[in-house]
C-alpha positions in Angstrom: -86.2 -52.2 -8.5 -83.7 -50.6 -6.1 -83.0 -46.9 -6.1 -79.5 -46.2 -7.6 -76.9 -44.9 -5.1 -74.4 -42.2 -5.9 -71.2 -42.7 -3.8 -70.2 -39.2 -2.7 -67.0 -38.4 -0.7 -65.8 -35.0 0.6 -62.3 -33.9 1.3 -63.6 -31.8 4.2 -66.9 -31.9 6.2 -67.9 -28.3 6.8 -70.9 -26.0 6.6 -68.9 -24.4 3.7 -70.1 -27.2 1.5 -73.8 -26.8 2.3 -74.9 -26.9 -1.3 -73.7 -30.5 -1.6 -74.9 -31.5 1.9 -78.3 -29.9 1.3 -78.8 -32.0 -1.9 -78.9 -35.0 0.4 -80.2 -33.5 3.7 -83.1 -31.5 2.1 -84.1 -34.4 -0.1 -83.4 -32.8 -3.4 -81.7 -36.0 -4.6 -84.6 -38.1 -3.4 -87.0 -36.1 -5.5 -84.8 -37.0 -8.6 -85.3 -40.7 -7.8 -81.8 -41.3 -6.6 -80.0 -41.7 -3.3 -76.4 -41.2 -2.1 -73.9 -42.4 0.4 -71.7 -39.7 2.0 -68.3 -40.0 3.6 -65.1 -38.1 4.3 -61.8 -38.9 2.7 -59.4 -40.5 5.2 -55.8 -39.6 5.7 -53.7 -40.7 2.7 -56.7 -41.1 0.3 -56.7 -39.2 -2.9 -59.7 -38.2 -4.9 -58.2 -39.0 -8.3 -57.2 -42.5 -7.1 -60.6 -43.3 -5.6 -62.5 -42.1 -8.8 -60.0 -43.8 -11.0 -60.4 -47.2 -9.2 -64.2 -46.9 -9.3 -64.6 -46.6 -5.5 -66.4 -43.2 -5.6 -68.6 -41.5 -8.1 -68.4 -37.8 -7.0 -65.9 -36.1 -4.7 -65.8 -32.6 -3.3 -62.4 -31.3 -4.1 -60.9 -28.3 -6.0 -59.4 -27.7 -9.4 -56.0 -27.4 -7.7 -56.2 -31.0 -6.7 -55.4 -31.9 -10.3 -52.4 -29.7 -10.5 -50.1 -31.6 -8.2 -50.6 -34.9 -10.0 -50.2 -33.1 -13.3 -46.9 -31.6 -12.0 -45.8 -35.2 -11.4 -46.7 -36.2 -15.0 -50.0 -37.9 -14.4 -52.8 -37.6 -16.9 -56.3 -39.1 -17.4 -57.4 -37.5 -14.1 -61.0 -36.9 -13.0 -62.5 -33.7 -14.3 -64.2 -30.9 -12.3 -67.8 -30.3 -13.5 -69.5 -28.0 -11.0 -68.6 -25.2 -8.7 -69.4 -25.3 -4.9 -67.7 -22.2 -3.7 -66.3 -19.2 -5.5 -64.6 -17.7 -2.4 -62.2 -19.1 0.3 -64.3 -20.2 3.3 -61.7 -20.0 6.1 -61.9 -17.6 9.1 -59.1 -16.2 11.2 -60.0 -16.4 14.9 -58.1 -14.3 17.4 -58.1 -14.5 21.2 -60.1 -11.3 21.6 -62.3 -9.0 19.4 -60.4 -6.9 16.9 -62.8 -4.5 15.1 -59.8 -2.7 13.5 -58.0 -5.9 12.5 -55.3 -5.5 9.9 -53.5 -8.5 8.3 -50.2 -7.0 9.4 -51.4 -7.8 13.0 -50.4 -11.3 12.2 -46.7 -10.4 11.9 -44.7 -11.6 14.9 -47.6 -13.6 16.1 -48.3 -17.4 16.3 -50.9 -18.5 13.7 -52.2 -22.1 13.8 -52.6 -22.3 10.0 -54.1 -25.1 8.0 -51.2 -26.5 6.1 -53.1 -28.5 3.4 -52.2 -27.6 -0.2 -55.0 -25.2 -1.1 -55.8 -23.6 2.3 -52.2 -22.6 2.9 -51.7 -21.3 -0.7 -54.8 -19.1 -0.3 -53.8 -17.9 3.1 -50.4 -16.9 1.9 -51.9 -15.1 -1.1 -54.4 -13.2 1.0 -51.7 -12.2 3.5 -49.5 -10.8 0.7 -52.4 -9.1 -1.0 -53.1 -7.3 2.3 -49.5 -6.2 2.8 -48.6 -8.7 5.6 -45.1 -10.2 5.4 -45.7 -14.0 5.4 -42.1 -14.7 6.5 -42.8 -12.6 9.7 -45.8 -14.7 10.6 -45.1 -17.7 12.8 -47.3 -20.2 10.9 -47.6 -23.3 13.0 -48.7 -26.7 11.6 -50.8 -28.1 14.5 -52.2 -31.0 12.4 -55.8 -31.6 11.3 -58.6 -29.0 11.7 -59.8 -30.9 14.8 -56.2 -30.9 16.2 -55.9 -27.2 15.4 -59.1 -26.3 17.2 -58.1 -28.4 20.2 -54.7 -26.7 20.4 -56.2 -23.3 20.2 -58.7 -24.2 23.0 -55.7 -25.4 25.0 -54.1 -22.0 24.7 -51.7 -22.5 21.9 -51.3 -19.7 19.3 -52.6 -16.1 19.0 -54.8 -16.9 16.0 -56.2 -20.0 14.3 -57.4 -20.6 10.7 -60.5 -22.7 10.5 -63.7 -23.2 8.5 -67.2 -23.0 9.9 -68.9 -24.2 12.1 -65.7 -24.7 14.1 -64.9 -21.0 14.0 -68.4 -20.1 15.2 -68.2 -22.7 17.9 -65.1 -21.1 19.3 -67.0 -17.8 19.4 -70.1 -19.4 21.0 -67.8 -21.0 23.7 -66.1 -17.7 24.4 -62.7 -19.1 23.3 -62.0 -16.6 20.4 -63.5 -14.1 18.0 -63.5 -14.1 14.2 -61.3 -11.2 13.1 -61.2 -11.8 9.3 -62.7 -13.9 6.5 -60.0 -15.0 4.1 -62.5 -15.0 1.2 -63.4 -11.4 1.8 -59.8 -10.4 1.7 -59.0 -11.7 -1.8 -60.7 -11.9 -5.2 -63.3 -14.6 -6.1 -61.6 -17.8 -7.1 -62.3 -21.4 -8.2 -62.1 -22.7 -4.6 -64.1 -25.9 -4.2 -65.8 -28.0 -6.9 -67.2 -31.4 -7.7 -65.1 -33.9 -9.5 -65.9 -37.2 -11.3 -64.8 -39.4 -14.1 -65.7 -38.4 -17.7 -67.5 -41.8 -17.9 -69.7 -41.2 -14.9 -70.7 -37.7 -16.2 -72.2 -39.4 -19.3 -74.7 -41.5 -17.2 -78.3 -40.6 -16.4 -77.4 -40.7 -12.7 -75.0 -37.8 -13.2 -77.8 -35.8 -14.8 -80.2 -36.6 -11.9 -77.5 -35.5 -9.4 -76.9 -32.2 -11.2 -80.6 -31.4 -11.2 -80.7 -32.0 -7.5 -77.5 -30.1 -6.8 -78.6 -27.1 -8.9 -81.8 -26.8 -6.8 -79.9 -27.3 -3.5 -77.3 -24.6 -4.3 -80.1 -22.1 -5.1 -82.0 -23.2 -1.9 -79.0 -22.6 0.4 -78.5 -19.1 -1.0 -82.1 -18.1 -0.6 -83.3 -19.9 2.5 -83.0 -18.4 6.0 -79.8 -19.7 7.6 -81.7 -21.3 10.6 -83.8 -23.3 8.2 -80.8 -24.6 6.3 -79.1 -25.5 9.6 -82.2 -27.4 10.8 -82.2 -29.4 7.5 -78.5 -30.2 7.9 -78.5 -30.9 11.6 -78.1 -34.6 11.3 -74.9 -34.1 9.3 -73.4 -32.1 12.2 -74.0 -34.2 15.4 -72.8 -32.4 18.5 -72.7 -29.0 16.8 -75.2 -26.6 18.5 -77.7 -25.1 16.1 -76.6 -21.5 16.9 -73.1 -22.2 15.7 -74.2 -24.0 12.6 -76.7 -21.3 11.8 -74.1 -18.6 12.3 -71.7 -20.4 10.0 -74.3 -20.7 7.2 -75.3 -17.1 7.6 -71.7 -15.9 7.2 -71.2 -18.0 4.1 -74.5 -16.6 2.7 -73.2 -13.1 3.4 -69.8 -13.9 1.8 -71.7 -14.9 -1.4 -69.6 -18.0 -1.9 -72.5 -20.1 -3.3 -73.7 -17.6 -5.8 -73.2 -17.6 -9.6 -73.5 -20.3 -12.2 -72.7 -24.0 -11.6 -70.1 -24.0 -14.2 -66.5 -23.2 -13.3 -65.6 -20.1 -15.2 -62.3 -19.6 -17.0 -61.8 -16.3 -15.0 -62.2 -18.1 -11.6 -59.9 -20.9 -12.8 -57.3 -18.3 -13.9 -57.5 -16.6 -10.5 -56.8 -20.0 -8.8 -53.8 -20.4 -11.0 -52.6 -16.9 -10.0 -52.8 -17.8 -6.3 -50.8 -21.0 -6.7 -48.2 -19.5 -9.0 -47.8 -16.6 -6.6 -46.7 -18.8 -3.8 -44.7 -21.1 -6.1 -46.9 -24.1 -5.4 -47.1 -25.0 -9.1 -44.7 -24.4 -11.9 -47.0 -23.5 -14.9 -50.5 -22.5 -15.9 -52.3 -25.8 -16.5 -54.9 -25.7 -19.3 -58.5 -25.1 -18.3 -59.8 -27.7 -20.7 -57.5 -30.4 -19.2 -59.2 -29.9 -15.8 -62.7 -28.6 -16.2 -65.8 -29.7 -18.2 -69.3 -28.2 -18.4 -71.9 -29.5 -16.0 -73.8 -32.5 -17.4 -77.4 -32.1 -18.6 
């Protein structure tokens, strides 16, 4: 009898999502008698559409991904059942070391900012929280993260806003220096999570996945970064181990993978605060319409 396959997609491929990657890379899922396919959402694809059409089982996303469709009147959306990260995982990289960095240093400067829905909302919130005037920052949309990195390498911008290991690779190559971690400059928040259909979460396969994922998330918190990087190396072809190790170590230090698997009401409320603060949504969407407990 063939081993069942869980179809997993991610909105971003980054060391920030190591708990999910490790569930596959470190064979936690294999030990539960299941296997998985892994891919990255392509431009124009939407998690709720892919899950709704049955093309994917689990997608790495965020609770905020439900709010925009809900604002447009959509209902019967996928639900978020497990937390990946409880802090923003983006770094600000400058051209030179800045041990005394202040967020007000961004004022009047060019920042290649990730303009996707959630990263931009979080960045604006962190800037305001740290007394920087967003309207005084020249926030440039340079495209995808790969395009942003390429533009910064080519000399465009004073700062760039990226996840790891791209940020650590820039440091390794002597192109820039990390001056701030967005997640350390603002409160914990329901940042990234796993989403699926309610029907899938009732299947034995969902339970097998959760058992593997729970073990993987604990493992990436407690295991030396170089060992996690070695296990995940095949998922990051072309990325030098020192850069991947440095990224994982920074995320461990940030504490973004700690805490319970369930998405707490407090973290959900903080995410709402962020999006309302920058007027990205119009109301406080109910927790129970978006989040469910992890399956057993």
